[in-house]
N, C-alpha and C positions, 0 to 999 in steps of 0.2 A: 618903196613904190615899185622899183624895178623887179625886186624879188617877188612881190605879189603878182605883178603882170606875168612873170616867168612861170609862176605856179598855176596860172589860170588859162593855160593853153587847152586845146581840145583834148578831152580826157579819153577819147576812143583810140588815140594813136598807139601804135605798138602791136604786139601779137595778141590775137584773140584767145580767150580761155579754151575754146574748142580746139584750136590749133595746138595749144600746149597739151591739152588732154590727150589728143591723138598721138603726138610725138612722144609723150611720156609713157603711154600704156605699155610698150614692149620693154621699158626699162624698170618698171615697178618691181618685178620679181627680184632683180638684183639689188634694188634699193632696200627692199624689205629684208633680204638676207643680210645686208650691211647693218640695218637697224638691229636685227636680232644679235648680231655679233657685238655691236656697241653696247646693247643692253646687258649682255651676258658678261661683259668685261669692263665694268665701270671703274673709274679712278676718282679719288677724292680731290677736293680743291687744292690747287697748287702742286698736284702730283700727276698731271695728265700726260705723262711722258709717252706711253704707248698709244693712247687715244690720239694725241696730236700727230704722232708718226703715221698712223693709219690714214688720217685725213690728208696729210701732206702727200703721201704716195698717190692717193686717188686723184688729188687735184693736179699734181704734176703730170699724171698720165693723160689728163684732159687738155694739157697744153698751157696751163697757168704758170706764171713765174711765181715760185713759192719761196717764202722766207719762213724758216722754222726757229723755234726757241726764241721767239720775240716777246719782249716785255722786260720790265725792270721793277722789282719789288723794293720796298723800303730797305730790306736786308739785301745788300749787294751780293752776298754769297748764295742766295737762294735762286736756283734756276727757274726760268719762266718758260712755259711751253706754248705760247701763243703762235698761231699760224696766220700768215698773211698771204693770200693768193691774188695775183693781179692779172687781169686780161685786158690788154690795150687793144682797142678796135677803132682806130681813127680818132679824129678830133671830136670833142663833145664833152658833156658833163661827166663828172666822176660820181659814181654811186657806191656807197659802202653798204654791204649786207652782212649782218653779224649773226653768228650762232654761238652758244656757250657749250662747254665740254664737260664740266665737272659734275660728279655725282654726290650723293649724300650718305652719311653714316647711318643707314637704315638697313635692317635685315629683312630681305624680301619675303613676302608671304603671298605671292600671286598664284603660285602653282603653275606658272607658264613653263612650257617645255624648255625655254631658253632663259629661265630665271637666273639671276645672278647668284652665284655661290661664293663670291669673293668675300674674304674676311680680312680684317685689318685691325690695327690698334690706333685709337685716337691719341692726340698729343698728351692727354691725361692718363694714358695707359689702359683705357677701357677697350676691351675687344668687342668688335661689332661687325655686322655685315655692311656691305657697300651696295648701293642700289641707285639706278637712275629713277628716283622717285619724283622727279620734277619735270620729266619729259625732255631733258637735254639730248637724249638719244634721238628723239623725234626732230629736234632742232637741227642737229648735225646732219641727219639723213636728208632733211629738207634742203639744207645748204648744198649738199652734194648733188641732189637732183636739180637744183637751180643752176649749179655750176655746169652740169652737163647740158641742160637745155639752152643756156645762154651761149655755149659754144656752137651747138647745133643750129641756133637761130642767129648767128652773128651777122648774117647779111641783112638782118632786119633792125639793127640798132647801131649806134655809133657813140663812142666815148670810152671811158675806163671803168671797169668793174673791179671793185676791191672786196674780196670775200674774207671775212674775219672768223677764225675759229678761236674763240676767246676762253682762256682759263678762268677759274676762280670767281665765277659769278656769285656762287652761294655765300662766299665770305666777303664779298664786296671789294676785293682787291684786283680783280681781273682787268676790267676796262681801265682802271687807274694805271695799272702796270703797262698796258699797251700804249697809252698816251704819254706816260712818263718816259718810255723808250723812244719817243719821237715818231709815233705812228703817222701823224699828219705831215710832219716835216720830211719824212722819208718817202711817203707814198702819195702825198698830196692831200690837201684839205678837201673833203668830199663836198660836192654840191648838194647831195642828199644822203640820208642814212635811213635804213629800214631794218627792222628786226621783228621776229615773231616768237610767240610762246604758246605751247599747247595749253588748253584750258579745260580743267576738270569740271567746271560748272556748266559748260555748254555742250550741246549735241555735236557729235563728230562732223566736222566740215564747216561749221558756222564760223564766219569771220566776225570778230567783234573788236571795236576800238572806239575812240572818241577824240575830238579835238581838245586841246588844252591839257589840264592835269589828268593823268590816268593812274599813276602810282605815286607813292608818298616819299617825302624825305624820311630817311631812317637814321636815327641816332641811337647808339648804345651807350648807356650810362651805368657806371658802377659807383655805388655809394657805400662807404664804410662808416657805419654809425659806431662811434667810439664812446665807451663809458669808463667806468671804474668797476671792475669785477670783484667778486667776493663770494661768501657762503650764501647759499639759497635760503638759509634760515634767518638771515639778518639783512633783508633788503634795504633797511633804513641806513645801512652803512655803505651802500654802493650807489653807483649811477648806472642803472640797468639798461644796456643797449638793446636787449630783447624787447622791452616795453617801448623804448623809443622807436625801434624799427617797426613795431606793430602800429604805433601811432602814425608813422610816416607812410605806411602802405595806404592807409585810409585817407590821410590828409592830402596826398598827392593827387587824388581824384578830384579835388576841388579846383585844381588848375584848369581842367577842361570845363567843368561845370560852372565855374564862377569867374574865370579870368579870360578865357578864350571867347571872342565875340560870337554870339549865336549865329549859326550859319556857316561858320568856319569849321573845317574838319581837323580833328586832333585826337591822338590817343596817347595815354601814358600807362604802360603796363609793367607791373613788377612780375617778372617771370621767374626769379630765383631769389631765395632768401636762405642764408646759412649762418648759423652761429651756435656756439655752445657745444659741450661734450658730454654733459651729465645732468641729471635732473636737479641736483642740489648744488650746482656750481653756476653762478652767474658769470658769463664771459666778459672779457674786456671789450669785445667788438662783435658786430654782426654785419655781414656783407649782403647787399642787395644788388641785383642786376635788373636793369630796366631797358625796355625798348620804347622809343619815343617817335611818334609818327605825326607828320604834318604835310601840308602842301606849300604854303607860302612861307617865305623866309622870315617875315616878321612874326608869324605864329611860332615858327621853330625857335626863334630867339626868346620869345615869351615863355615857352615851355621850359627851356633849359634854365633860364634865369629863375623861374618859379620853383623848379626842383631844388636848386641850390639854396634858395632863400628859405624854403619850408624845412629842409633838413637842418639848416643852421638854427632856425627858429625853435624847432622842437628840442634840439640839444640845449639851447640857451634856457628855455623854459624849464628843463629838467635839471638845471644847475651844473651842466657839464663844464669842467674847467676849460679855459681858453686854449690850452695846449692839447685838448682832447676833442676839439670840434670835428664834425664830420669831414671826411675826404670825399669830394664829389669829382669823379673823373669821367670826362666825356671822351669816348674813343675817337682817335684820329684816323683809325684804319677800318673799323667795323661800322661803316656808314655809307650811305648812298644819297645823292641828291634826288629831289622829286623828278619824276619822269613827266615831261611836258611835250605833248605832241604838237608840232607846228600846225596851227589851225588851217591855214590855206592848203598845205600839202595833204593833211589828213582828209579834208573835205574832197580834194581832188581824187585821192585814191579810193575813198569810200564810194564816190560817184562812179569811178571806173569799175570797181568790183561789182557794184549793183548792176551796171550796164552789162557786164560780161557774165556774171554768175546768177543774176536775178535778185530782186528785192529781198526775198526771204533768206538769201544766203549771207546777208550782211546785217549786223545789229549794232546798236549803240551800246557800248559797255559803260556801266556805271563806274565812277572812280573807285579805286580800291586803296586800302592802306598797306598793301604789300609794297615791296621795294624791288628795284631792278637797276643794276649799274649800267645798262644800256643808256640811261639818261646822260652819262658822262660824255658820250660821243657828240652831243649837241653843243658842248662846251658851256662854260658858265654864262656867257653872253647869248647863248642859244643861236649863235650865228650859223650853225649847221642845221638846216631844217630836217627834222627827223620824225619818223612815224614808227611806233611800236604797236603791233596788233596781235590779237589772240586768235588761235584756230581751235575750234571745239574738238575735244578728244574723247568724249564720253558716249556710251551707248544711248541713242535717243530715247529708247524705252526707259532706261534707268533715270534719265533726266526728267522725263515726264512723270514717272512714279515719285521722284523726289519732290517735284513741284506740286503734284496733286495730293499725295499721300504722306509726304514728309519722310519717305524712305531715304536713308543716308546714301550719299554718293562716296565712292572711294576718292578721296581728295589727294592732290599732290602733297608730297612730303610724308606720305603714309606708306606702310609696308604692303598694302594691297592695291596700290595705284597701278592700273594697267590700261593705258589709253587704247582706243581703237586706232592703232598705229597706221594701218594702211590707208585709211580714209584721211587721217590728219596729215600724213606725209604728202599724199596726193594733192590735197587742198593747199597745203603750205607751199609746195612747189608751184602750183598753178597760180596762186595769188601773188607770190613773189615775182614770178616771171612776167606775168601780166603787168604788174607795177613797174618792174625794171625796164621792160621794153618800151613802156610808155614814157618813163622818165628819160630814157636814152634814145628816144625815137629819132629816126632819120629826119 
């Protein structure tokens, strides 16, 4: 009850969007130069050493107390590159603002003058380009712009601002590593948490979010269908895992269509299937990799139980010996919880943004089956009210052509993704500072 009352204060408190825009204007050229540098020098997940150092230097120069190399992965020998920057400005609430730093193993094809030419090898030895194909360069630049504005406007707010430059969002280990290292114990449990993501589906500058579930639980499942291999000419003498894997791909789709209650959202996708070496050799096993998406915990449990049951049922039906039953492994690392926006806080910020930026500048985002480890900052009991919002990053004409004529948009995670960065960064800073100074109002 007290939390609800605290969130329902006057939403116009804080610094106006016009004030932020005016103060930000002379700083935009330097921010865009930083954006281009970050875009041209991406680093993969859990390897953000140089990126984090750049951010730490800039944040220190603004007067923040900065902690580097923050985080703890499951492998204690693996270094973490999280950055925590704290600005204490009197008594008041604590606000956490997060941006992510890692890039993707994508070879860039944007033809931008500052396009990434970085090359690397994946853990499997595959040579690939590296690219900020998910907009994390926009997120980091917006964080730096917010940091500068909050210092300049510090006579207009009170409390503690905690800025997080987080590693390894793309592989789901980053937020977990920050919390495992004692983020809240060392820097204080925040009163609120906010984060943003550039959006390839929306016109540049549009803010989009929603109360409640916004993004999904993400589970990664690997299934090994084991059989008894042999000669392809004599299938009667084997237990064929290729046939069983084929049955499994189709049968898994009945979980969503026949077990999940209508109206509940769920996805079971088989994204990888590998087995065999030659046309006339039936292998001993076939491996499948699945991504499983849901919102509610009870639906998540239903999906995972159904996957194991169906895999075992197919093996049993095909006469597989008990010592060759499928191995169903649910990843304990490559997963994220559903992202749930605190309803009261979300409504408050959406009202604030509409008041400051205009009704047309804010939209309700439909729930998506993508995942985001920002969800972890709310904690399992959702005791930290949090809001995650999107900032449109695409050319408005391209979005209009996509909606009216079906012309494809360059999506995030693709080689041709190039957001309208200056507009997205400006709006990202504007929206964050307006929200932050309201939440930390005098």
